C-alpha positions in Angstrom: 35.0 67.0 47.7 34.5 64.6 50.7 35.5 65.4 54.2 38.3 62.9 54.2 39.8 64.2 51.0 39.5 67.8 52.1 41.2 67.2 55.4 44.1 65.5 53.6 44.6 68.0 50.8 47.7 70.1 51.1 47.6 73.4 49.2 50.4 75.9 49.6 51.6 74.2 52.8 48.2 74.5 54.3 45.7 71.9 55.3 42.0 72.5 54.4 39.2 70.9 56.3 35.5 70.9 55.8 33.5 72.9 58.3 29.8 72.2 58.6 27.8 75.2 59.9 24.4 73.7 60.8 21.4 75.6 61.9 19.0 74.1 64.3 16.1 72.4 62.4 13.6 73.9 64.9 14.4 77.4 63.7 13.8 76.3 60.1 17.4 76.9 58.9 19.6 74.8 56.7 23.3 73.8 56.8 26.3 75.2 55.0 29.6 73.5 54.3 32.8 75.5 53.7 36.6 75.0 53.7 38.9 76.7 56.1 42.7 76.3 56.4 44.2 74.8 59.4 47.9 74.5 60.3 49.6 71.4 59.1 50.5 68.9 61.7 54.1 69.1 62.9 56.3 66.1 63.5 55.9 62.4 62.4 52.5 61.0 61.8 51.5 58.8 64.7 51.0 55.1 64.0 47.4 53.8 64.1 46.9 50.9 66.4 44.2 48.2 66.0 40.9 49.3 67.3 38.5 47.4 69.5 37.4 44.1 68.0 33.7 45.1 68.5 34.1 48.6 66.9 33.4 47.4 63.3 32.8 49.8 60.6 29.5 49.6 58.6 31.4 47.9 55.6 33.2 45.4 57.9 30.0 44.6 59.7 28.1 44.0 56.5 31.0 41.9 55.0 31.4 39.7 58.1 27.6 39.5 58.6 27.1 38.3 55.0 29.8 35.7 55.5 28.3 34.4 58.8 24.8 34.3 57.2 26.2 32.4 54.2 27.8 29.8 56.4 24.7 29.4 58.6 22.5 29.1 55.4 24.5 26.2 54.0 22.5 23.3 52.8 24.2 20.8 55.1 23.2 22.8 58.3 19.5 22.5 57.8 18.1 21.2 61.1 21.5 21.2 62.7 21.8 22.1 66.4 23.1 25.6 67.4 26.3 23.9 68.7 27.1 22.5 65.3 26.3 25.8 63.6 28.5 27.7 66.0 31.3 25.1 65.6 31.3 25.9 61.8 31.7 29.6 62.6 34.5 29.0 65.1 36.4 26.8 62.6 35.8 29.4 59.9 37.2 32.2 62.1 40.3 30.1 62.9 40.9 29.1 59.2 44.4 30.0 58.1 44.3 32.1 54.9 47.1 30.3 53.3 46.1 26.6 53.8 42.5 26.6 54.7 43.0 23.7 57.2 42.3 24.2 60.9 44.1 22.0 63.4 42.3 21.9 66.8 41.6 19.6 69.6 38.1 18.4 70.4 38.3 19.7 73.9 39.4 23.2 72.6 36.5 23.3 70.2 34.2 22.4 73.0 35.5 25.2 75.1 34.8 27.6 72.2 31.1 26.5 71.8 30.6 26.1 75.6 30.2 22.3 75.5 32.1 19.5 77.2 34.7 17.5 75.4 32.6 14.3 75.4 29.5 16.1 74.0 31.7 17.7 71.3 33.3 14.4 70.4 30.1 12.3 70.4 27.6 14.8 69.0 29.1 17.9 67.4 32.0 16.3 65.4 29.8 13.5 63.9 27.2 16.1 62.9 29.9 18.2 61.2 31.0 15.1 59.2 27.4 14.3 58.2 26.7 17.9 57.2 29.2 17.9 54.3 30.0 21.6 55.2 33.2 20.7 57.1 35.8 18.1 56.1 37.0 16.5 59.3 40.1 14.2 59.7 40.1 13.1 63.3 42.4 11.0 65.4 40.6 8.6 67.6 41.1 8.0 71.3 40.8 4.8 73.4 37.0 4.7 73.0 37.0 5.7 69.3 36.1 9.3 70.1 37.6 12.1 68.1 40.5 13.9 69.8 42.7 15.8 67.4 40.9 17.4 64.5 42.0 18.7 61.1 39.1 20.6 59.6 38.5 22.4 56.4 35.3 24.6 55.9 34.4 23.6 52.4 32.3 26.6 51.5 35.2 28.9 52.4 37.5 26.8 50.3 35.1 26.7 47.3 34.6 30.5 47.5 38.3 31.4 47.1 38.9 33.7 44.2 35.2 33.9 43.3 34.6 37.6 42.7 31.6 38.9 44.7 31.0 35.8 46.8 30.3 36.6 50.4 32.7 33.9 51.6 35.6 35.2 49.4 37.3 36.8 52.4 40.7 38.5 52.4 43.4 37.8 54.9 42.5 41.0 56.9 38.9 39.9 57.0 39.9 36.5 58.4 41.9 38.2 61.1 39.0 40.6 61.9 36.5 37.7 62.2 38.9 35.8 64.5 39.3 38.9 66.7 35.5 39.4 66.8 34.8 35.8 67.9 37.6 36.1 70.5 36.0 39.2 71.9 32.6 37.6 72.0 33.1 34.0 73.2 36.8 33.3 73.7 37.1 30.7 76.6 40.2 32.3 78.1 43.7 30.9 78.5 46.5 30.8 81.0 49.9 30.9 79.4 53.0 29.2 80.5 54.7 32.5 81.3 52.0 33.4 83.7 50.0 35.7 81.5 46.3 35.3 81.5 44.1 36.0 78.5 40.6 36.8 79.8 37.4 35.2 78.4 35.2 37.0 76.0 31.9 38.6 76.7 30.1 35.2 77.0 33.1 33.0 77.3 32.2 31.8 80.8 28.7 30.7 79.7 28.8 26.8 79.5 26.4 24.0 79.8 22.9 23.6 78.4 22.0 26.3 75.9 25.5 27.9 75.9 26.0 27.5 72.2 22.6 29.1 71.5 23.4 32.1 73.7 26.8 32.5 72.2 25.5 32.3 68.6 22.7 34.8 69.5 25.2 37.3 71.0 27.4 37.0 67.9 24.5 37.7 65.5 23.3 40.6 67.6 26.8 42.1 67.6 26.9 41.9 63.8 23.4 43.5 63.6 24.1 46.3 66.1 24.9 49.8 64.9 27.6 52.1 66.3 25.3 53.2 69.1 24.7 49.6 70.1 21.1 49.6 69.0 19.9 46.5 67.0 17.5 47.1 64.2 14.4 45.0 65.0 12.1 43.2 62.6 9.0 44.8 61.2 5.5 43.6 60.7 3.1 42.0 63.2 4.7 40.1 66.1 3.5 38.2 69.1 2.6 40.9 71.6 3.2 38.5 74.5 6.8 38.1 73.5 7.7 41.4 72.1 9.6 42.6 69.0 13.0 42.2 70.6 12.3 38.4 71.2 10.9 38.1 67.7 14.2 39.7 66.4 16.4 37.2 68.3 14.1 34.3 67.1 14.5 35.5 63.5 18.2 35.6 63.8 18.4 32.1 65.3 15.7 30.6 63.2 13.7 29.4 66.2 10.3 30.2 67.8 9.5 33.4 69.5 9.3 31.7 72.9 12.8 30.3 72.5 14.0 33.7 71.4 12.5 35.3 74.5 14.3 32.8 76.7 17.6 33.4 75.0 17.1 37.2 75.3 16.3 36.8 79.0 19.5 34.8 79.6 21.6 37.5 77.8 19.9 40.2 79.9 20.7 38.4 83.1 24.3 38.5 82.1 24.0 42.2 81.3 25.1 41.7 77.7 22.1 43.2 76.1 19.6 45.8 77.3 15.9 45.8 76.4 14.4 49.2 77.0 10.7 49.7 76.8 9.7 53.4 77.0 6.5 55.1 77.7 4.9 57.9 75.8 3.8 61.2 77.3 0.3 59.8 77.5 1.4 56.9 79.7 0.9 54.2 77.1 3.6 51.6 76.3 5.8 52.6 73.5 8.0 50.3 71.3 11.0 48.6 72.9 14.6 49.1 72.0 17.3 46.3 71.9 20.8 47.4 72.6 24.2 45.6 72.8 26.1 47.6 75.4 29.5 46.3 74.6 29.2 47.5 71.0 28.2 50.9 72.1 31.1 51.1 74.5 33.5 49.9 71.8 32.4 52.8 69.6 32.7 55.3 72.4 29.0 55.6 72.9 28.3 55.5 76.6 24.8 54.7 77.8 24.3 57.0 80.8 22.2 56.3 83.8 20.7 53.2 85.3 18.3 52.2 82.5 16.0 49.3 83.1 13.0 48.0 81.2 9.7 49.9 81.9 11.6 52.5 83.9 12.5 55.0 81.2 9.4 57.2 81.0 8.7 60.5 79.4 7.7 63.4 81.8 4.1 63.2 82.9 2.2 65.8 81.0 -0.9 67.7 82.1 -3.1 65.8 79.7 -3.7 62.2 78.8 -4.8 61.6 75.3 -3.5 58.7 73.1 -4.5 60.6 69.9 -2.8 63.8 70.9 0.7 62.9 72.0 2.7 65.8 70.7 2.5 69.1 72.5 5.0 72.0 72.5 8.4 70.4 73.0 11.5 72.4 74.0 14.7 71.2 72.5 17.2 70.4 75.2 20.4 72.3 75.2 22.8 70.1 77.1 26.1 68.4 76.5 24.3 65.0 76.7 21.9 64.7 73.7 18.8 62.7 74.1 17.6 60.2 71.6 14.1 60.1 70.4 13.3 57.3 72.8 14.4 59.3 75.8 17.5 57.3 76.5 20.4 59.6 77.4 23.3 58.8 75.2 26.6 60.7 75.4 29.2 61.0 72.7 26.7 60.3 70.0 25.8 62.8 67.3 23.4 62.6 64.5 21.5 59.6 66.0 17.9 59.2 64.8 15.4 56.5 65.1 12.2 56.2 63.1 10.4 54.2 65.8 10.3 57.0 68.3 7.7 59.7 68.0 6.9 60.4 71.6 9.1 63.5 71.9 8.7 64.8 68.3 5.9 66.9 66.7 4.1 65.2 63.9 4.5 66.8 60.4 1.1 67.7 59.0 0.4 68.7 55.4 -0.5 72.3 54.6 -4.3 72.2 54.5 -6.8 75.0 54.1 -8.4 74.5 57.5 -7.9 77.4 59.8 -5.4 76.6 62.6 -5.7 78.0 66.1 -2.6 79.6 67.6 -0.7 77.2 69.8 -0.4 79.9 72.5 -4.2 79.9 72.8 -5.0 76.3 72.1 -2.6 74.7 74.5 -0.3 73.4 71.9 -2.3 70.3 70.8 -1.8 69.1 67.2 -5.3 67.8 66.9 -7.2 70.9 67.8 -6.4 72.9 64.7 -8.9 71.1 62.5 -12.0 72.2 64.5 -15.4 70.5 64.5 -18.5 70.6 62.3 -22.1 71.0 63.6 -22.8 68.9 66.7 -19.6 66.8 66.3 -16.9 67.3 69.0 -13.8 69.2 68.1 -11.7 66.1 68.8 -12.6 62.5 68.7 -11.4 62.0 72.3 -12.8 64.9 74.2 -15.2 62.7 76.1 -12.6 60.0 76.9 -11.6 61.7 80.1 -8.0 61.1 79.4 -8.3 57.3 79.6 -7.3 54.7 77.0 -9.5 54.3 74.0 -12.0 51.5 73.3 -12.4 49.5 76.5 -9.3 50.7 78.3 -6.8 48.6 76.3 -3.4 49.9 77.2 -1.8 49.1 73.9 -2.4 50.6 70.5 -3.8 48.2 67.8 -1.3 46.8 65.2 -3.0 49.0 62.6 -1.9 52.1 64.5 1.7 50.8 64.7 1.8 50.3 60.9 0.3 53.8 60.5 3.1 55.2 62.7 5.7 53.4 60.7 4.3 54.8 57.6 3.9 58.4 58.8 7.4 58.4 60.3 9.0 58.0 56.8 6.2 59.8 54.8 6.9 62.9 52.7 4.8 66.0 52.3 2.2 64.0 50.4 1.3 61.8 53.4 -2.0 62.5 55.1 -3.1 61.7 58.7 -6.7 61.2 59.7 -7.5 61.4 63.4 -10.5 60.5 65.5 -13.0 57.8 66.3 -13.4 54.5 64.6 -11.5 55.6 61.5 -8.3 54.9 63.4 -9.1 51.2 62.9 -8.9 51.6 59.2 -5.5 51.3 57.7 -4.6 54.7 56.1 -3.2 55.0 52.6 -0.5 57.2 51.2 -1.1 59.6 48.4 2.6 59.8 47.5 4.7 57.0 46.1 7.1 55.0 48.4 10.1 56.8 49.9 12.5 54.4 48.3 14.1 56.2 45.3 14.2 53.0 43.2 10.5 52.2 43.8 9.5 55.8 43.1 11.2 55.6 39.6 9.6 52.2 38.9 6.1 53.2 39.9 6.0 56.7 38.5 4.0 55.6 35.4 1.2 54.3 37.6 1.2 57.1 40.1 -2.5 57.9 39.3 -3.4 54.4 40.1 -1.4 54.5 43.4 -3.8 57.0 45.0 -6.7 54.7 44.3 -5.3 51.9 46.3 -6.0 51.2 50.0 -3.2 51.1 52.6 -3.0 47.3 52.5 -3.0 47.2 48.7 -0.3 49.8 48.6 1.8 47.6 50.9 1.2 44.5 48.6 2.0 46.4 45.4 5.2 47.9 47.0 6.4 44.4 48.0 5.6 43.0 44.5 7.5 46.0 42.9 10.4 45.5 45.2 10.5 41.8 44.3 10.4 42.5 40.6 13.2 45.0 40.9 15.3 42.5 42.8 14.5 39.9 40.1 15.5 42.3 37.3 18.8 43.0 39.2 19.6 39.3 39.1 19.2 39.0 35.3 22.5 40.7 34.4 20.9 44.1 34.8 22.5 46.8 36.8 20.8 47.9 40.0 20.4 51.4 38.6 18.7 50.2 35.4 16.3 47.8 37.0 13.8 50.4 38.2 13.7 52.1 34.8 13.1 48.8 33.1 10.1 48.1 35.4 8.8 51.6 34.6 9.1 50.9 30.9 7.1 47.7 31.4 4.3 49.5 33.2 4.2 52.1 30.5 3.8 49.5 27.8 1.1 47.7 29.7 -0.8 51.0 30.3 -0.6 51.8 26.5 -2.0 48.3 25.7 -4.9 48.9 28.1 -5.7 52.4 26.8 -4.4 54.4 29.7 -5.1 54.5 33.5 -8.7 55.6 32.9 -9.5 52.2 31.5 -8.2 50.4 34.6 -11.3 49.6 36.6 -9.5 47.6 39.4 -6.0 49.0 40.0 -4.9 46.4 42.5 -5.8 43.5 40.3 -4.3 45.1 37.2 -1.0 45.9 38.9 -0.6 42.5 40.5 -1.9 40.4 37.6 -0.9 42.4 34.5 1.2 45.5 35.1 4.0 44.1 37.3 4.4 40.5 36.1 6.9 39.5 33.4 5.5 38.0 30.2 8.2 36.0 28.4 7.5 35.0 24.9 10.3 32.4 24.9 12.1 30.2 27.5 14.7 32.9 28.0 14.4 34.4 31.5 15.7 37.8 30.1 12.7 38.1 27.7 9.8 40.4 28.5 7.2 41.0 25.7 9.8 40.0 23.1 12.4 42.5 24.4 15.7 41.6 26.0 15.9 43.1 29.5 19.6 43.4 29.5 20.1 45.0 26.1 16.7 46.6 25.4 16.7 45.1 21.9 14.4 42.5 20.3 14.8 39.0 21.7 16.6 36.7 19.3 15.0 33.6 21.0 11.5 35.0 20.3 12.5 35.6 16.7 13.6 31.9 16.5 10.3 30.8 18.1 8.3 32.9 15.5 10.5 31.6 12.7 9.8 28.0 13.8 6.1 28.6 14.0 6.1 30.2 10.6 8.1 27.3 9.1 5.7 24.8 10.5 2.8 26.8 9.1 4.4 26.9 5.7 5.1 23.2 5.8 1.4 22.5 6.6 0.4 24.7 3.7 2.7 22.8 1.4 1.3 19.5 2.7 -2.2 20.7 2.0 -1.3 21.8 -1.5 0.3 18.4 -2.2 -2.5 16.3 -0.7 -5.4 18.4 -1.9 -4.5 20.4 -5.0 -6.9 22.9 -6.5 -8.7 24.0 -3.3 -10.2 27.4 -3.1 -8.7 30.0 -0.7 -11.5 29.8 1.9 -11.5 26.0 2.0 -7.7 25.9 2.1 -7.6 28.3 5.0 -10.3 26.3 6.9 -8.3 23.1 6.6 -5.1 24.8 7.6 -6.8 26.2 10.8 -8.2 22.8 11.6 -4.8 21.1 11.4 -3.3 23.9 13.5 -5.9 23.3 16.2 -5.3 19.6 16.0 -1.6 20.2 16.4 -2.1 22.5 19.4 -4.4 19.9 21.0 -1.8 17.2 20.4 0.9 19.4 22.0 -1.4 20.1 25.0 -2.0 16.3 25.4 1.7 15.6 25.2 2.4 18.4 27.8 -0.3 17.0 30.1 1.2 13.5 29.7 4.6 14.7 30.5 3.4 16.5 33.6 1.6 13.4 34.7 4.8 11.4 34.3 6.6 14.0 36.3 4.1 13.8 39.1 4.3 10.0 39.1 8.1 10.1 39.2 8.0 12.6 42.0 5.6 10.5 44.0 7.8 7.4 43.4 10.8 9.3 44.7 8.9 10.5 47.7 7.8 7.0 48.5 11.3 5.6 48.0 12.6 8.3 50.3 10.0 7.5 52.9 10.8 3.8 52.7 14.5 4.5 53.0 13.8 6.7 56.0 11.7 4.0 57.6 14.4 1.4 56.9 17.1 3.6 58.4 14.9 4.2 61.5 14.4 0.4 61.8 18.1 -0.2 61.5 18.8 2.5 64.1 16.3 0.9 66.6 17.8 -2.5 66.0 21.4 -1.2 66.5 20.3 0.7 69.6 18.7 -2.5 71.0 21.8 -4.5 70.2 24.0 -1.8 71.8 21.8 -1.9 74.9 22.2 -5.7 75.2 26.0 -5.4 74.7 26.2 -2.7 77.4 24.5 -5.1 79.8 27.1 -7.8 79.4 29.6 -8.5 82.1 33.3 -8.3 81.6 34.8 -11.5 80.2 38.0 -11.2 82.3 37.0 -9.9 85.7 33.2 -10.4 85.7 32.3 -6.8 86.4 28.7 -6.2 85.6 27.4 -3.9 82.8 30.8 -3.6 81.2 29.8 -4.2 77.6 31.7 -7.4 77.6 35.0 -5.9 78.6 35.7 -3.3 81.3 38.1 -0.5 80.9 40.9 -1.9 83.1 40.8 -5.3 81.4 40.7 -3.7 78.0 43.9 -1.9 78.9 45.5 -5.1 80.1 44.6 -7.0 76.9 46.2 -4.3 74.8 49.2 -4.2 77.1 49.7 -8.0 76.7 49.3 -7.8 72.9 51.9 -5.0 72.7 54.2 -6.9 75.0 54.2 -9.9 72.7 54.7 -7.5 69.7 57.7 -5.9 71.4 59.3 -9.3 72.1 58.8 -10.3 68.4 60.5 -7.0 67.3 63.5 -7.8 69.5 63.6 -11.4 68.2 63.8 -10.3 64.5 67.4 -9.4 65.0 68.5 -10.9 68.3 67.3 -14.5 67.9 67.7 -17.3 65.4 64.4 -17.5 63.6 64.6 -21.3 63.3 65.4 -21.9 67.0 62.2 -21.8 69.1 64.1 -21.8 72.4 66.2 -18.8 71.3 63.0 -16.9 70.3 61.3 -17.7 73.6 64.4 -16.6 75.6 64.4 -13.3 73.8 60.6 -12.7 74.3 60.9 -13.7 78.0 63.8 -11.2 78.5 61.8 -8.4 76.9 58.8 -9.3 78.9 60.8 -9.2 82.2 62.2 -5.8 81.2 58.8 -4.4 80.4 57.3 -5.8 83.6 60.0 -4.1 85.6 59.4 -0.8 83.9 55.6 -1.2 84.5 56.1 -1.8 88.2 58.4 1.2 88.4 55.8 3.5 86.7 53.0 2.2 88.9 55.0 2.6 92.1 55.8 6.2 91.1 52.0 6.8 90.6 51.1 5.3 93.9 53.7 7.3 95.7 52.5 10.6 94.1 48.9 10.2 95.4 47.7 10.9 98.9 47.2 7.9 101.3 43.7 6.7 101.1 42.8 8.7 98.0 42.4 5.6 95.9 40.1 3.9 98.4 37.1 5.9 97.3 37.2 4.6 93.7 39.1 1.3 93.4 37.7 0.5 90.0 38.9 3.9 88.6 42.3 3.4 90.3 42.7 0.0 88.7 42.0 1.5 85.3 44.6 4.3 85.9 47.3 1.8 86.8 46.4 -0.4 83.8 46.5 2.7 81.5 49.9 3.6 82.9 51.2 0.1 82.1 49.8 0.5 78.5 51.6 3.8 78.0 54.9 2.3 79.2 54.6 -0.6 76.7 53.6 1.8 73.9 56.7 3.9 74.4 58.9 0.8 74.6 57.3 -0.6 71.4 58.3 2.5 69.4 61.9 2.3 70.7 62.2 -1.4 70.0 60.9 -0.9 66.4 63.4 1.9 65.7 66.2 -0.3 67.2 65.1 -3.3 65.0 65.1 -1.2 61.8 68.6 0.1 62.7 70.0 -3.4 63.4 68.4 -4.8 60.2 69.8 -1.9 58.2 73.3 -3.2 59.0 72.7 -6.7 57.8 74.4 -8.1 54.7 71.2 -8.0 52.7 70.7 -4.3 53.4 74.4 -3.4 52.7 74.3 -5.3 49.4 71.1 -3.5 48.4 72.7 -0.1 49.3 75.8 -0.8 47.3 73.7 -1.7 44.2 71.6 1.5 44.6 74.8 3.5 45.0 76.3 2.2 41.8 73.1 2.5 39.9 72.6 6.1 40.8 76.2 6.9 40.1 76.0 5.5 36.6 73.0 7.7 35.6 73.5 9.3 32.2 73.6 12.8 33.7 76.5 11.7 36.0 78.5 9.8 33.5 80.7 12.7 32.6 81.8 13.0 36.3 80.7 9.9 38.3 82.9 10.9 41.3 81.8 14.5 41.5 80.1 16.0 44.6 76.6 16.0 43.0 76.9 12.4 41.9 78.2 11.2 45.3 75.5 13.0 47.2 72.7 11.6 45.0 74.2 8.1 45.1 74.5 8.3 49.0 70.9 9.3 49.2 69.8 6.5 47.0 71.8 4.0 49.0 70.3 5.2 52.3 66.8 4.9 50.9 67.5 1.4 49.6 69.0 0.4 53.0 65.9 1.7 54.8 63.5 -0.1 52.4 65.4 -3.3 52.8 65.3 -3.0 56.6 61.6 -2.5 56.5 61.1 -5.5 54.2 63.2 -7.7 56.5 61.3 -6.6 59.5 57.9 -7.3 57.9 58.9 -10.7 56.6 60.5 -11.8 59.9 57.6 -10.6 61.9 55.2 -12.6 59.8 57.3 -15.7 60.3 57.5 -15.2 64.0 53.7 -14.5 64.3 52.9 -17.7 62.5 55.1 -19.7 64.9 53.6 -17.9 67.9 50.0 -18.5 66.7 50.7 -22.2 66.2 51.8 -22.5 69.8 49.0 -20.4 71.4 46.1 -22.2 69.5 46.8 -25.3 71.5 46.2 -23.7 74.9 42.7 -22.2 75.2 42.1 -19.5 77.7 39.9 -20.5 80.6 36.9 -18.2 81.4 37.0 -16.0 84.5 34.4 -18.2 86.3 36.8 -21.1 86.1 39.6 -19.1 87.6 37.8 -17.7 90.6 39.1 -20.3 93.0 42.7 -20.0 91.8 42.5 -16.2 92.1 41.0 -16.3 95.6 43.7 -18.7 97.0 46.6 -16.8 95.4 48.8 -15.0 98.0 49.3 -11.3 97.7 52.9 -9.9 97.5 53.9 -6.9 99.5 54.2 -4.8 96.3 50.7 -5.5 95.2 48.9 -5.8 98.5 46.6 -2.9 99.1 43.3 -1.4 98.3 44.0 -1.5 94.6 45.4 -4.4 92.5 46.4 -3.6 89.0 
C-alpha cells in the first residue's frame, strides 16, 4: 500500500497514514513502516492552486525535456543557430492545442529570443522557413521584411495522436510548457490597465549571445532536480574547463570553451551556481552545478554565501590524499548537510554519489587483522598493516603533501575508481598505495544495474577475469544490446533475459567458460553479438527474439537452399545419367562452389555499383553546392552594386536606386491615380476623357488637402528644431504619412465604388434573376413564398449583386487604365539632373518653407 493510498483510505471514519520509523544508518539499524489512524479532516477540502512554474515533478520534467530534445534534434535544425532553435521552442510553447497555428509578430518573437526585430525578420524567420520544421505564413512590410507571422510547428502537428511519441503533448502539457518558458525568458509586458508582468529569469538578457544563454538556462532547468542540482556528464572532460562547462556544452551541442563562456555569463547574472569543494586533505573535489531558482521553487533554500572554491571541509590534523576518511561525527542539526558540504535546508533524503569527502569508505570483510580505531587514529588505510620492510601505508613518507610531483589534482583514473566504488556492492574491492593507484581497478561483482546483472549472469566467471577498462567496454556493449533488443518489439523486462539466453547458448557451443581463453575478445566478438540467419532483424541463431520460437524466415531460407540443391541434383541426373555416388557428389559440390562464387561476384559488383553511385551523388552534391556558392557571390556583388546607386528622383547617394522618401512618394502617386480611377468608375462617363480627368483632378485635390492636414498635424506635434538633426529621416516620415493617408482613402473609395455599382441596372437585373432562380428550386416549389425560400433567395440575390459590382468595377478599371496609359506614354519623365535648375528656382510657399520639405 503506497503512502498516497494509505493517507487517503477511510476506514470506519478514520484516516490511516503511513509512518516511517527510521533508525540512523550509523547505528546499523533498519527502517519500519506502520499505519496509524489520524483524525479525518473537518470542513471542505481546500482547492489546490497552480504551483510555481519551475517546480516540475519528475514525470513532468522528463516529459517536457523529451519534447524539447525531440524538437532540437529535428533534421531541419542541424547547423542552425541558437536563435533559430530557441524560436522553434518558443513557437511550440505558444502553440494552441486546438488549432496548432501560432499568430505572433516578428518583434514579439524577437523579444522572446532576446534579438532585435530586424535580426529576427532578416535572419531567424528565413532560417525557420528553410529548415522545414516550422511552416511560416508572413505578411511583408515596406522593405519586404516579415512582420506578422502565422506559424505551425510541423513535428508537433505530425505527432498528434501518435501514441508514445515525445511530441504528442496534452493540453495541460502545452500549458505547463508555456508557463515554464514564461518563467525562464518572458520579456515582460505592461498592460493597458496599468498592470505590469515582470520579465522571466533571463528575460532582460538581450543582444549578442542572448538566445544561447536563454536556451542554456532552459535546458539546465529541465535537467535540474528538486534540489536545484544538475546531473553532470561522466567520463573524461577537459580539466581546464571543468565538468560543469562540459555539461553545458553537451546540452547546447557546442565546444567546451563556448559552454564555459555561457556558464560564466549565467553565473554573472546569479542564475546558476558552480560550487567547487575541497576534501579534508585540501585537494580539489568535483564541482557541483546548481540552478538556484529551481531549488527555491521546490522549497529548497541554499543557505549561506556560497561561492566557488570557498566551500571547504574542516582542516584535519593530517594531510593524506589516500586516506581521506577519518572518524566522522554525524551532525544533529535542523539544517542537514549534503555530502558536498553545502548546507541545504528543507531537503530530506538527498544523496550524491560524487561526494565522498565526508563519508567513510565501505571496505569488504577481509581476513586481515584490523587495528582498533581508538588506537590507530581512525584511519581507514592503517588496518591492513605492512609486510617485511615495506611501510604500513604507501604514503607515510609523503609528509602530507600531494603525491607524485606535487600535482594538486587526482588523475582521471582515480576519478573513475571513485565513481566505481561509490556505487559498488559488497563484492567491490579497493587497493591502496603506490604506483598501483595508476592502474584502473576492476570489479569482481557484476554491474549494479539490475538489467545488466540479469543479462551478464551466465558469464559471471568471465567477468572477474576482465580488467577495469574491459569491464567498462563489455558493460557498454551489453547495455547497447539490451537497448537494441528493447527496440525489436521486445519488452524492457524480457530483453535482459534474452541476452542471457544468448550468452548461455554461445557458452554451450564453446564448451563452457573454461574453454574461453580470451574473455574480452570472446564477449565482444562472439558472445554479445547477434547472429541472424536471415534478413529479419528479429532473428538470432534461427530463433525469433520476440516470440522465442523458430524463425520462419530462416526456415524459408533453408527450404530455398534445399530446393536449389535438389534442382541441381536433378539437373546432374538428367545431364549425366548413370554416375556413381562419389562422382555425383563431387560434381554437385563443384557446382555448388561455382554458384557461391558467382553470387559473391554479383554481390561485389553490386557493391561496386553502389560505391560508384554514392560517389556520383557526392560529386553532384558538391557541384551543386559550388554552383549555389557562385550564384550567392554573384547576387551579393550585384546587390552591392545596386546599393551604391544614387536615387533616381532626388539624387541622394547610395540609395539603391531609390531612397526611402522617394519610394513613398512614388507609391503615393500610384495610389492617388488608382483612387481617382475608382471614383471615375461610377462618377464619370467612361467615353468622355474630360469628365474622367475632372473626376481624377477632384479626387487628387481632396487627397492633397488631406495629406497637407496630416503633415501639418505631425509638424505641430513635434518640438521645434527636433527635425533639424535628421532632415532626411523627417522627409521620409512625412512621405510615409502621406502614403498612409492615401491608403486609407483608397479603401474607402473602393467600398464606395462597389456600393454604387451594386445599385446599377445591371446589378439589379442580375439580383432579380438570382432571386427567381433560387426561389424556383425544387425543394422550394411546394412553398416558394415561405420564410426559408425568401431568405435563401434574398441571400442569393445579394451574392449576385456583389459579384456583378465586382465584375463591373474590374472591367471599368481596365478600360480606364488603358486610356490613362495611352496618355502617359506620350510624356516621358525627365531625370532629376535635368530638373535641378527648375527645382532650385522654384519659390517656396509658407506652408512648405522650413528645414524639411516633403
